[in-house]
N, C-alpha and C positions, 0 to 999 in steps of 0.2 A: 505494500500499499504506499511506502512510502518513496518508492520509484516512480510509482504513478503522481502522486503529489508533487514531489520536485518535478517533473516532468511539465504540469500544469502549470505552475508556476512560473518557468520558466516559458513556456508558450507564452502567459499571458504576460510578461516583459517582454517577448517578442512583439507582442502583438501591438502594445501603445508604443513600443519605437517605429513601427512599422506606421502607425497612425499619427504620431508627429511625423515622421518623414511624409508622409503623402498629404496632409493639411501644408506645410512648409512649400513641397512644391506646387500642388495644387493654388496657392496665396501668392505665387512667385511668376505663375504662368501669363506670358502675356495674353493679351484681350484683344487685340486687332487679326483682321483676316483680312484676303481681299476676293474670298472665293468660298465655295462651300469644302473646296481640295484639300482649305489650310485646314480643317476643323473634323475633330473624330470626339466617337464616345466611349467613354470608360464607365466600367463597373464602379459603381457607388461602393465605398472601403466597407463599413458598418450595416449598408442594407441590401438583400437580396433582392433581384429581382426591378433594380433603379439605376438606370444609365448616367450619368453627369457629360458635360459639353464643354473640352477646351481646345485649344487648338492640337494639330496633329503630334507634335514632339510628345508634348508636354501628357497629352491623352496617353501615349505610349507608356509614358513613365510611370503613371496613374495604374494603367492597368496592369504592369508588373507587379506593383506594388500593393494591389489588391487582388491578384493572384498568389502571391507570396504569404497574404493575411488569412488566407480561404485554407493554402493548403498547411497553415500552421493550426489550423479549426479554432481562428481565432473569432470572438463570439460577433454575431450578426444578427439583425432584426430582418426576420422573413414578412414584405411587404405581398401582403394577396392582391393577385391582379388577375384579370379575367384573362391573359394571355404574356404570353414572355413578352418581354419587351425589346423595342427595335430602336434602333440606333436612327436619328433624326435629327444629326447634326448639319445646321447653315449657317451661312454665315450672313449676317442680317443687320444693318447699316454699319459693316467693319467690325462686326462684334459675333464671334463665334457663341452660337445658342441651341 
């Protein structure tokens, strides 16, 4: 039982570190775009079935962090939806939305 507790505590520590990096990357993301091709979706870190939108490079970094977060089985909230989310990243008025 101690091994499971220790592993669980290690994973939670890793979870918070990933979450902090995720928020730092998202907060520093450039907001400008010239066209839809500049924008991409990523999986929200703490919410299953919810997508976020950012510039393409930032979205790739955020998706990698989100994948790592889930691989470590960090806690998430399941958002009930009728169907899986789809990516609707668009450039509107010079901003990825």
